[in-house]
N, C-alpha and C positions, 0 to 999 in steps of 0.2 A: 210308746207310740200313742197310747190313749191320752197321756198328759199333753202331748203336742197337739192332738186333735181338739182336746178340751180348751187349751189355751188359744188356738186359732179360732175356734168357734166363739169363745168369749170376746176376743178382740174384734171379730167381725160383728158380733152383736152390739158391742160398744160403738163401733164405727157407724152402724145403721142407726142406732139411737141418737148419736151425735149429729148425723146427717139430717135426721127427721127434726131434731130440735132446731137446727140451723134453718131448715125450710120454714118452720113455723115463725121464727124470729124475722126472717127475710120477708115473708108474706105480710106480717104485721107492719113492718117498717114500710113496705110498699103501699099498703092501704092508708097508713097515716100520711105519707107524703102525697098520695093522690088526693086525699081530703084537703090538705093544705093547698095543693094546686088548684082544685076546684074553687076554693074560697078566694084565692088570689085572682082567678079568672073572672069571677063574679065582681070582685072589687074593681078590677080593671075596666070591665064593661060599664059599671056604674060611674067611674071616673070619666070615661069617654063620653057618656051621656051628659054629665055635668059640664064637661069641656065644651060640648056642642051648644049647650044652653048659654054658657058664658060668652061664646063667640057671637051668638045671636043678640045677646044683650049689648055687647060692645058695638055691634053694627047698628043697633037701634039708637044707642046714645050718640054715636058718631055721625048720624045722618045729617047731611048738610042743611036740609030744611029745618030740622029740629034745632040745630045750632043757631041758625038765623033767627028763628022764633024766640029762642031764649035771649039772644043778644038784643033784639029789639024790645021785647016785652019786659024782661027782668033787669037788663042792664041799661036800658035806655039808649042803646046805640042806634045809629042810623047810617044809611048809605051816603057817602059823599057825592054830591051832585057832580055830573061829568065835567062841568066847567072848572071845578076846583081840583080835579085829579091831575097829577103829573106823573109821567112815566120817566123813570130815571134810566140813563144809558148804562 
């Protein structure tokens, strides 16, 4: 009877230690993954800010007034007089 009780107690002790070790490993893994998640969220936010800046820059470069200024000043283009314009059907 004592041998069975000792064996049962030993197995239970091993099960408790194994369970405790698993909890430690799982908690460490959870913290590691949370750290990675936080880093990725920060990176996503920075990329969203950069995307917004790029959209503003694109809107600035594509402004019709700016395009007309560059066409006339840098490229020497000029508007065709109304008498020379033809509308094609």
